[in-house]
CHARMM-style PDB file with segment names, atoms N, HN, CA, C and O in Angstrom:
ATOM      1  N   MET     1      26.734  92.418 139.008  1.00  0.00      PROA
ATOM      2  CA  MET     1      27.580  93.531 138.680  1.00  0.00      PROA
ATOM      3  C   MET     1      27.191  94.016 137.282  1.00  0.00      PROA
ATOM      4  O   MET     1      27.144  93.238 136.329  1.00  0.00      PROA
ATOM      5  N   SER     2      26.926  95.261 137.187  1.00  0.00      PROA
ATOM      6  HN  SER     2      26.964  95.892 137.962  1.00  0.00      PROA
ATOM      7  CA  SER     2      26.538  95.807 135.888  1.00  0.00      PROA
ATOM      8  C   SER     2      27.767  95.999 134.994  1.00  0.00      PROA
ATOM      9  O   SER     2      28.904  95.921 135.457  1.00  0.00      PROA
ATOM     10  N   GLY     3      27.526  96.240 133.757  1.00  0.00      PROA
ATOM     11  HN  GLY     3      26.601  96.303 133.381  1.00  0.00      PROA
ATOM     12  CA  GLY     3      28.609  96.407 132.796  1.00  0.00      PROA
ATOM     13  C   GLY     3      29.515  97.576 133.125  1.00  0.00      PROA
ATOM     14  O   GLY     3      30.732  97.496 132.956  1.00  0.00      PROA
ATOM     15  N   ASN     4      28.922  98.659 133.595  1.00  0.00      PROA
ATOM     16  HN  ASN     4      27.934  98.723 133.732  1.00  0.00      PROA
ATOM     17  CA  ASN     4      29.732  99.837 133.935  1.00  0.00      PROA
ATOM     18  C   ASN     4      30.631  99.564 135.131  1.00  0.00      PROA
ATOM     19  O   ASN     4      31.785  99.992 135.153  1.00  0.00      PROA
ATOM     20  N   ASP     5      30.104  98.850 136.132  1.00  0.00      PROA
ATOM     21  HN  ASP     5      29.166  98.503 136.114  1.00  0.00      PROA
ATOM     22  CA  ASP     5      30.911  98.520 137.303  1.00  0.00      PROA
ATOM     23  C   ASP     5      32.095  97.646 136.909  1.00  0.00      PROA
ATOM     24  O   ASP     5      33.218  97.856 137.367  1.00  0.00      PROA
ATOM     25  N   TYR     6      31.829  96.669 136.061  1.00  0.00      PROA
ATOM     26  HN  TYR     6      30.917  96.498 135.689  1.00  0.00      PROA
ATOM     27  CA  TYR     6      32.887  95.767 135.620  1.00  0.00      PROA
ATOM     28  C   TYR     6      33.949  96.528 134.823  1.00  0.00      PROA
ATOM     29  O   TYR     6      35.147  96.316 135.013  1.00  0.00      PROA
ATOM     30  N   LEU     7      33.507  97.401 133.943  1.00  0.00      PROA
ATOM     31  HN  LEU     7      32.534  97.573 133.789  1.00  0.00      PROA
ATOM     32  CA  LEU     7      34.439  98.200 133.151  1.00  0.00      PROA
ATOM     33  C   LEU     7      35.290  99.093 134.054  1.00  0.00      PROA
ATOM     34  O   LEU     7      36.494  99.237 133.840  1.00  0.00      PROA
ATOM     35  N   LYS     8      34.663  99.684 135.054  1.00  0.00      PROA
ATOM     36  HN  LYS     8      33.685  99.567 135.228  1.00  0.00      PROA
ATOM     37  CA  LYS     8      35.385 100.528 135.997  1.00  0.00      PROA
ATOM     38  C   LYS     8      36.430  99.708 136.761  1.00  0.00      PROA
ATOM     39  O   LYS     8      37.564 100.156 136.928  1.00  0.00      PROA
ATOM     40  N   PHE     9      36.058  98.521 137.221  1.00  0.00      PROA
ATOM     41  HN  PHE     9      35.137  98.157 137.085  1.00  0.00      PROA
ATOM     42  CA  PHE     9      36.970  97.649 137.950  1.00  0.00      PROA
ATOM     43  C   PHE     9      38.168  97.262 137.078  1.00  0.00      PROA
ATOM     44  O   PHE     9      39.316  97.341 137.514  1.00  0.00      PROA
ATOM     45  N   MET    10      37.885  96.844 135.848  1.00  0.00      PROA
ATOM     46  HN  MET    10      36.952  96.780 135.494  1.00  0.00      PROA
ATOM     47  CA  MET    10      38.966  96.425 134.956  1.00  0.00      PROA
ATOM     48  C   MET    10      39.889  97.595 134.620  1.00  0.00      PROA
ATOM     49  O   MET    10      41.103  97.415 134.523  1.00  0.00      PROA
ATOM     50  N   THR    11      39.336  98.771 134.446  1.00  0.00      PROA
ATOM     51  HN  THR    11      38.350  98.917 134.525  1.00  0.00      PROA
ATOM     52  CA  THR    11      40.143  99.956 134.169  1.00  0.00      PROA
ATOM     53  C   THR    11      41.061 100.260 135.345  1.00  0.00      PROA
ATOM     54  O   THR    11      42.234 100.578 135.152  1.00  0.00      PROA
ATOM     55  N   GLU    12      40.533 100.163 136.560  1.00  0.00      PROA
ATOM     56  HN  GLU    12      39.580  99.905 136.717  1.00  0.00      PROA
ATOM     57  CA  GLU    12      41.353 100.409 137.750  1.00  0.00      PROA
ATOM     58  C   GLU    12      42.482  99.389 137.844  1.00  0.00      PROA
ATOM     59  O   GLU    12      43.605  99.745 138.199  1.00  0.00      PROA
ATOM     60  N   GLN    13      42.200  98.133 137.533  1.00  0.00      PROA
ATOM     61  HN  GLN    13      41.287  97.844 137.244  1.00  0.00      PROA
ATOM     62  CA  GLN    13      43.227  97.093 137.590  1.00  0.00      PROA
ATOM     63  C   GLN    13      44.328  97.362 136.570  1.00  0.00      PROA
ATOM     64  O   GLN    13      45.512  97.250 136.888  1.00  0.00      PROA
ATOM     65  N   VAL    14      43.947  97.712 135.365  1.00  0.00      PROA
ATOM     66  HN  VAL    14      42.985  97.803 135.107  1.00  0.00      PROA
ATOM     67  CA  VAL    14      44.935  97.978 134.310  1.00  0.00      PROA
ATOM     68  C   VAL    14      45.782  99.191 134.675  1.00  0.00      PROA
ATOM     69  O   VAL    14      47.003  99.163 134.521  1.00  0.00      PROA
ATOM     70  N   VAL    15      45.157 100.234 135.150  1.00  0.00      PROA
ATOM     71  HN  VAL    15      44.166 100.257 135.276  1.00  0.00      PROA
ATOM     72  CA  VAL    15      45.901 101.452 135.504  1.00  0.00      PROA
ATOM     73  C   VAL    15      46.859 101.179 136.657  1.00  0.00      PROA
ATOM     74  O   VAL    15      47.997 101.647 136.632  1.00  0.00      PROA
ATOM     75  N   SER    16      46.423 100.434 137.659  1.00  0.00      PROA
ATOM     76  HN  SER    16      45.498 100.053 137.678  1.00  0.00      PROA
ATOM     77  CA  SER    16      47.314 100.133 138.783  1.00  0.00      PROA
ATOM     78  C   SER    16      48.487  99.270 138.327  1.00  0.00      PROA
ATOM     79  O   SER    16      49.599  99.430 138.829  1.00  0.00      PROA
ATOM     80  N   TYR    17      48.255  98.366 137.389  1.00  0.00      PROA
ATOM     81  HN  TYR    17      47.351  98.237 136.981  1.00  0.00      PROA
ATOM     82  CA  TYR    17      49.338  97.542 136.866  1.00  0.00      PROA
ATOM     83  C   TYR    17      50.323  98.386 136.060  1.00  0.00      PROA
ATOM     84  O   TYR    17      51.535  98.205 136.179  1.00  0.00      PROA
ATOM     85  N   ILE    18      49.820  99.295 135.252  1.00  0.00      PROA
ATOM     86  HN  ILE    18      48.836  99.442 135.155  1.00  0.00      PROA
ATOM     87  CA  ILE    18      50.683 100.137 134.422  1.00  0.00      PROA
ATOM     88  C   ILE    18      51.500 101.093 135.287  1.00  0.00      PROA
ATOM     89  O   ILE    18      52.630 101.431 134.934  1.00  0.00      PROA
ATOM     90  N   ASP    19      50.941 101.530 136.416  1.00  0.00      PROA
ATOM     91  HN  ASP    19      50.023 101.255 136.702  1.00  0.00      PROA
ATOM     92  CA  ASP    19      51.647 102.463 137.294  1.00  0.00      PROA
ATOM     93  C   ASP    19      52.812 101.821 138.038  1.00  0.00      PROA
ATOM     94  O   ASP    19      53.671 102.531 138.562  1.00  0.00      PROA
ATOM     95  N   LEU    20      52.857 100.488 138.095  1.00  0.00      PROA
ATOM     96  HN  LEU    20      52.160  99.912 137.670  1.00  0.00      PROA
ATOM     97  CA  LEU    20      53.960  99.820 138.780  1.00  0.00      PROA
ATOM     98  C   LEU    20      55.256  99.999 137.996  1.00  0.00      PROA
ATOM     99  O   LEU    20      55.237 100.081 136.768  1.00  0.00      PROA
ATOM    100  N   PRO    21      56.378 100.059 138.707  1.00  0.00      PROA
ATOM    101  CA  PRO    21      57.657 100.111 138.002  1.00  0.00      PROA
ATOM    102  C   PRO    21      57.895  98.806 137.227  1.00  0.00      PROA
ATOM    103  O   PRO    21      57.343  97.761 137.571  1.00  0.00      PROA
ATOM    104  N   ALA    22      58.698  98.880 136.209  1.00  0.00      PROA
ATOM    105  HN  ALA    22      59.147  99.728 135.929  1.00  0.00      PROA
ATOM    106  CA  ALA    22      58.950  97.707 135.356  1.00  0.00      PROA
ATOM    107  C   ALA    22      59.544  96.546 136.155  1.00  0.00      PROA
ATOM    108  O   ALA    22      59.200  95.389 135.913  1.00  0.00      PROA
ATOM    109  N   GLU    23      60.425  96.846 137.098  1.00  0.00      PROA
ATOM    110  HN  GLU    23      60.704  97.786 137.295  1.00  0.00      PROA
ATOM    111  CA  GLU    23      61.040  95.780 137.904  1.00  0.00      PROA
ATOM    112  C   GLU    23      60.000  95.037 138.729  1.00  0.00      PROA
ATOM    113  O   GLU    23      60.045  93.812 138.846  1.00  0.00      PROA
ATOM    114  N   GLU    24      59.071  95.779 139.294  1.00  0.00      PROA
ATOM    115  HN  GLU    24      59.034  96.774 139.199  1.00  0.00      PROA
ATOM    116  CA  GLU    24      58.021  95.158 140.109  1.00  0.00      PROA
ATOM    117  C   GLU    24      57.134  94.261 139.254  1.00  0.00      PROA
ATOM    118  O   GLU    24      56.726  93.186 139.694  1.00  0.00      PROA
ATOM    119  N   ARG    25      56.836  94.695 138.042  1.00  0.00      PROA
ATOM    120  HN  ARG    25      57.167  95.568 137.684  1.00  0.00      PROA
ATOM    121  CA  ARG    25      56.024  93.873 137.133  1.00  0.00      PROA
ATOM    122  C   ARG    25      56.749  92.579 136.787  1.00  0.00      PROA
ATOM    123  O   ARG    25      56.132  91.515 136.739  1.00  0.00      PROA
ATOM    124  N   LYS    26      58.059  92.665 136.544  1.00  0.00      PROA
ATOM    125  HN  LYS    26      58.560  93.530 136.583  1.00  0.00      PROA
ATOM    126  CA  LYS    26      58.845  91.472 136.231  1.00  0.00      PROA
ATOM    127  C   LYS    26      58.873  90.512 137.416  1.00  0.00      PROA
ATOM    128  O   LYS    26      58.767  89.298 137.242  1.00  0.00      PROA
ATOM    129  N   LYS    27      59.018  91.066 138.630  1.00  0.00      PROA
ATOM    130  HN  LYS    27      59.104  92.052 138.771  1.00  0.00      PROA
ATOM    131  CA  LYS    27      59.016  90.220 139.828  1.00  0.00      PROA
ATOM    132  C   LYS    27      57.680  89.503 139.979  1.00  0.00      PROA
ATOM    133  O   LYS    27      57.645  88.311 140.286  1.00  0.00      PROA
ATOM    134  N   ARG    28      56.590  90.216 139.768  1.00  0.00      PROA
ATOM    135  HN  ARG    28      56.618  91.185 139.519  1.00  0.00      PROA
ATOM    136  CA  ARG    28      55.257  89.612 139.860  1.00  0.00      PROA
ATOM    137  C   ARG    28      55.089  88.485 138.851  1.00  0.00      PROA
ATOM    138  O   ARG    28      54.565  87.417 139.166  1.00  0.00      PROA
ATOM    139  N   LYS    29      55.545  88.746 137.632  1.00  0.00      PROA
ATOM    140  HN  LYS    29      55.971  89.614 137.376  1.00  0.00      PROA
ATOM    141  CA  LYS    29      55.425  87.754 136.570  1.00  0.00      PROA
ATOM    142  C   LYS    29      56.200  86.485 136.922  1.00  0.00      PROA
ATOM    143  O   LYS    29      55.708  85.371 136.739  1.00  0.00      PROA
ATOM    144  N   LYS    30      57.424  86.672 137.434  1.00  0.00      PROA
ATOM    145  HN  LYS    30      57.823  87.577 137.583  1.00  0.00      PROA
ATOM    146  CA  LYS    30      58.238  85.523 137.838  1.00  0.00      PROA
ATOM    147  C   LYS    30      57.574  84.748 138.970  1.00  0.00      PROA
ATOM    148  O   LYS    30      57.537  83.518 138.962  1.00  0.00      PROA
ATOM    149  N   LYS    31      57.058  85.478 139.928  1.00  0.00      PROA
ATOM    150  HN  LYS    31      57.088  86.478 139.935  1.00  0.00      PROA
ATOM    151  CA  LYS    31      56.419  84.835 141.079  1.00  0.00      PROA
ATOM    152  C   LYS    31      55.222  84.001 140.635  1.00  0.00      PROA
ATOM    153  O   LYS    31      55.050  82.879 141.111  1.00  0.00      PROA
ATOM    154  N   GLU    32      54.403  84.516 139.745  1.00  0.00      PROA
ATOM    155  HN  GLU    32      54.543  85.427 139.358  1.00  0.00      PROA
ATOM    156  CA  GLU    32      53.247  83.784 139.241  1.00  0.00      PROA
ATOM    157  C   GLU    32      53.673  82.587 138.404  1.00  0.00      PROA
ATOM    158  O   GLU    32      53.018  81.544 138.421  1.00  0.00      PROA
ATOM    159  N   LYS    33      54.757  82.739 137.682  1.00  0.00      PROA
ATOM    160  HN  LYS    33      55.288  83.586 137.668  1.00  0.00      PROA
ATOM    161  CA  LYS    33      55.222  81.668 136.810  1.00  0.00      PROA
ATOM    162  C   LYS    33      55.742  80.482 137.618  1.00  0.00      PROA
ATOM    163  O   LYS    33      55.521  79.330 137.247  1.00  0.00      PROA
ATOM    164  N   PHE    34      56.424  80.761 138.710  1.00  0.00      PROA
ATOM    165  HN  PHE    34      56.604  81.698 139.012  1.00  0.00      PROA
ATOM    166  CA  PHE    34      57.054  79.699 139.477  1.00  0.00      PROA
ATOM    167  C   PHE    34      56.226  79.207 140.661  1.00  0.00      PROA
ATOM    168  O   PHE    34      56.663  78.305 141.376  1.00  0.00      PROA
ATOM    169  N   SER    35      55.059  79.770 140.881  1.00  0.00      PROA
ATOM    170  HN  SER    35      54.704  80.502 140.300  1.00  0.00      PROA
ATOM    171  CA  SER    35      54.233  79.264 141.973  1.00  0.00      PROA
ATOM    172  C   SER    35      53.717  77.882 141.581  1.00  0.00      PROA
ATOM    173  O   SER    35      53.213  77.683 140.476  1.00  0.00      PROA
ATOM    174  N   LYS    36      53.851  76.939 142.501  1.00  0.00      PROA
ATOM    175  HN  LYS    36      54.261  77.101 143.399  1.00  0.00      PROA
ATOM    176  CA  LYS    36      53.492  75.558 142.202  1.00  0.00      PROA
ATOM    177  C   LYS    36      52.063  75.275 142.638  1.00  0.00      PROA
ATOM    178  O   LYS    36      51.639  75.728 143.701  1.00  0.00      PROA
ATOM    179  N   PRO    37      51.322  74.537 141.836  1.00  0.00      PROA
ATOM    180  CA  PRO    37      49.981  74.125 142.263  1.00  0.00      PROA
ATOM    181  C   PRO    37      50.081  73.045 143.343  1.00  0.00      PROA
ATOM    182  O   PRO    37      51.168  72.541 143.628  1.00  0.00      PROA
ATOM    183  N   ALA    38      48.974  72.707 143.920  1.00  0.00      PROA
ATOM    184  HN  ALA    38      48.092  73.116 143.688  1.00  0.00      PROA
ATOM    185  CA  ALA    38      48.944  71.690 144.964  1.00  0.00      PROA
ATOM    186  C   ALA    38      49.506  70.374 144.431  1.00  0.00      PROA
ATOM    187  O   ALA    38      49.401  70.076 143.241  1.00  0.00      PROA
ATOM    188  N   TYR    39      50.096  69.604 145.317  1.00  0.00      PROA
ATOM    189  HN  TYR    39      50.182  69.845 146.284  1.00  0.00      PROA
ATOM    190  CA  TYR    39      50.735  68.339 144.927  1.00  0.00      PROA
ATOM    191  C   TYR    39      49.781  67.416 144.195  1.00  0.00      PROA
ATOM    192  O   TYR    39      50.124  66.862 143.150  1.00  0.00      PROA
ATOM    193  N   SER    40      48.578  67.248 144.742  1.00  0.00      PROA
ATOM    194  HN  SER    40      48.300  67.697 145.591  1.00  0.00      PROA
ATOM    195  CA  SER    40      47.627  66.318 144.122  1.00  0.00      PROA
ATOM    196  C   SER    40      47.204  66.799 142.738  1.00  0.00      PROA
ATOM    197  O   SER    40      47.019  65.982 141.835  1.00  0.00      PROA
ATOM    198  N   SER    41      47.050  68.086 142.558  1.00  0.00      PROA
ATOM    199  HN  SER    41      47.200  68.749 143.291  1.00  0.00      PROA
ATOM    200  CA  SER    41      46.658  68.607 141.248  1.00  0.00      PROA
ATOM    201  C   SER    41      47.805  68.506 140.245  1.00  0.00      PROA
ATOM    202  O   SER    41      47.594  68.216 139.068  1.00  0.00      PROA
ATOM    203  N   ARG    42      48.988  68.745 140.719  1.00  0.00      PROA
ATOM    204  HN  ARG    42      49.159  68.981 141.676  1.00  0.00      PROA
ATOM    205  CA  ARG    42      50.134  68.726 139.821  1.00  0.00      PROA
ATOM    206  C   ARG    42      50.381  67.316 139.273  1.00  0.00      PROA
ATOM    207  O   ARG    42      50.684  67.148 138.091  1.00  0.00      PROA
ATOM    208  N   TRP    43      50.250  66.317 140.130  1.00  0.00      PROA
ATOM    209  HN  TRP    43      50.004  66.453 141.089  1.00  0.00      PROA
ATOM    210  CA  TRP    43      50.560  64.959 139.695  1.00  0.00      PROA
ATOM    211  C   TRP    43      49.356  64.207 139.152  1.00  0.00      PROA
ATOM    212  O   TRP    43      49.511  63.337 138.295  1.00  0.00      PROA
ATOM    213  N   LEU    44      48.183  64.518 139.624  1.00  0.00      PROA
ATOM    214  HN  LEU    44      48.057  65.225 140.320  1.00  0.00      PROA
ATOM    215  CA  LEU    44      47.022  63.720 139.241  1.00  0.00      PROA
ATOM    216  C   LEU    44      45.948  64.489 138.499  1.00  0.00      PROA
ATOM    217  O   LEU    44      44.929  63.907 138.125  1.00  0.00      PROA
ATOM    218  N   GLY    45      46.141  65.751 138.280  1.00  0.00      PROA
ATOM    219  HN  GLY    45      46.968  66.223 138.584  1.00  0.00      PROA
ATOM    220  CA  GLY    45      45.170  66.525 137.526  1.00  0.00      PROA
ATOM    221  C   GLY    45      43.940  66.898 138.349  1.00  0.00      PROA
ATOM    222  O   GLY    45      44.045  67.169 139.545  1.00  0.00      PROA
ATOM    223  N   VAL    46      42.805  66.911 137.718  1.00  0.00      PROA
ATOM    224  HN  VAL    46      42.720  66.692 136.746  1.00  0.00      PROA
ATOM    225  CA  VAL    46      41.566  67.366 138.333  1.00  0.00      PROA
ATOM    226  C   VAL    46      40.868  66.228 139.079  1.00  0.00      PROA
ATOM    227  O   VAL    46      39.957  66.480 139.867  1.00  0.00      PROA
ATOM    228  N   LEU    47      41.274  65.006 138.847  1.00  0.00      PROA
ATOM    229  HN  LEU    47      42.015  64.801 138.206  1.00  0.00      PROA
ATOM    230  CA  LEU    47      40.609  63.848 139.439  1.00  0.00      PROA
ATOM    231  C   LEU    47      40.495  63.924 140.968  1.00  0.00      PROA
ATOM    232  O   LEU    47      39.401  63.683 141.480  1.00  0.00      PROA
ATOM    233  N   PRO    48      41.549  64.242 141.729  1.00  0.00      PROA
ATOM    234  CA  PRO    48      41.398  64.327 143.186  1.00  0.00      PROA
ATOM    235  C   PRO    48      40.372  65.381 143.616  1.00  0.00      PROA
ATOM    236  O   PRO    48      39.599  65.162 144.548  1.00  0.00      PROA
ATOM    237  N   PHE    49      40.376  66.511 142.933  1.00  0.00      PROA
ATOM    238  HN  PHE    49      41.005  66.688 142.175  1.00  0.00      PROA
ATOM    239  CA  PHE    49      39.417  67.560 143.257  1.00  0.00      PROA
ATOM    240  C   PHE    49      37.992  67.086 142.995  1.00  0.00      PROA
ATOM    241  O   PHE    49      37.098  67.313 143.810  1.00  0.00      PROA
ATOM    242  N   ALA    50      37.784  66.432 141.866  1.00  0.00      PROA
ATOM    243  HN  ALA    50      38.510  66.247 141.203  1.00  0.00      PROA
ATOM    244  CA  ALA    50      36.449  65.932 141.522  1.00  0.00      PROA
ATOM    245  C   ALA    50      35.969  64.903 142.541  1.00  0.00      PROA
ATOM    246  O   ALA    50      34.804  64.920 142.939  1.00  0.00      PROA
ATOM    247  N   LEU    51      36.848  64.023 142.959  1.00  0.00      PROA
ATOM    248  HN  LEU    51      37.794  64.009 142.636  1.00  0.00      PROA
ATOM    249  CA  LEU    51      36.469  63.022 143.965  1.00  0.00      PROA
ATOM    250  C   LEU    51      36.152  63.667 145.309  1.00  0.00      PROA
ATOM    251  O   LEU    51      35.211  63.263 145.992  1.00  0.00      PROA
ATOM    252  N   LYS    52      36.936  64.663 145.682  1.00  0.00      PROA
ATOM    253  HN  LYS    52      37.701  64.991 145.127  1.00  0.00      PROA
ATOM    254  CA  LYS    52      36.693  65.351 146.950  1.00  0.00      PROA
ATOM    255  C   LYS    52      35.325  66.022 146.933  1.00  0.00      PROA
ATOM    256  O   LYS    52      34.576  65.921 147.904  1.00  0.00      PROA
ATOM    257  N   VAL    53      34.995  66.702 145.848  1.00  0.00      PROA
ATOM    258  HN  VAL    53      35.604  66.784 145.059  1.00  0.00      PROA
ATOM    259  CA  VAL    53      33.706  67.372 145.730  1.00  0.00      PROA
ATOM    260  C   VAL    53      32.582  66.348 145.718  1.00  0.00      PROA
ATOM    261  O   VAL    53      31.542  66.563 146.340  1.00  0.00      PROA
ATOM    262  N   PHE    54      32.779  65.241 145.023  1.00  0.00      PROA
ATOM    263  HN  PHE    54      33.624  65.065 144.518  1.00  0.00      PROA
ATOM    264  CA  PHE    54      31.750  64.203 144.937  1.00  0.00      PROA
ATOM    265  C   PHE    54      31.445  63.611 146.307  1.00  0.00      PROA
ATOM    266  O   PHE    54      30.281  63.413 146.653  1.00  0.00      PROA
ATOM    267  N   PHE    55      32.486  63.327 147.087  1.00  0.00      PROA
ATOM    268  HN  PHE    55      33.432  63.488 146.806  1.00  0.00      PROA
ATOM    269  CA  PHE    55      32.272  62.689 148.385  1.00  0.00      PROA
ATOM    270  C   PHE    55      31.765  63.670 149.445  1.00  0.00      PROA
ATOM    271  O   PHE    55      31.120  63.249 150.406  1.00  0.00      PROA
ATOM    272  N   ARG    56      32.036  64.934 149.295  1.00  0.00      PROA
ATOM    273  HN  ARG    56      32.560  65.276 148.514  1.00  0.00      PROA
ATOM    274  CA  ARG    56      31.538  65.916 150.271  1.00  0.00      PROA
ATOM    275  C   ARG    56      30.041  66.171 150.109  1.00  0.00      PROA
ATOM    276  O   ARG    56      29.380  66.565 151.070  1.00  0.00      PROA
ATOM    277  N   LYS    57      29.501  65.957 148.926  1.00  0.00      PROA
ATOM    278  HN  LYS    57      30.038  65.637 148.146  1.00  0.00      PROA
ATOM    279  CA  LYS    57      28.076  66.198 148.705  1.00  0.00      PROA
ATOM    280  C   LYS    57      27.315  64.986 148.903  1.00  0.00      PROA
ATOM    281  OT1 LYS    57      26.093  64.994 148.759  1.00  0.00      PROA
TER     282      LYS     57
END
């Protein structure tokens, strides 16, 4: 991806976010804040993921 494409993409993302009503932005923020990571990651960190990747290869 060239620099111009990336800049265009980021500009579109920012503009679409700004165009949302304030209530919708707050709802999105809350949803992202309270979404829980996977059980194994939450309790054990990156170790389960690293072991899974190690054993699959």
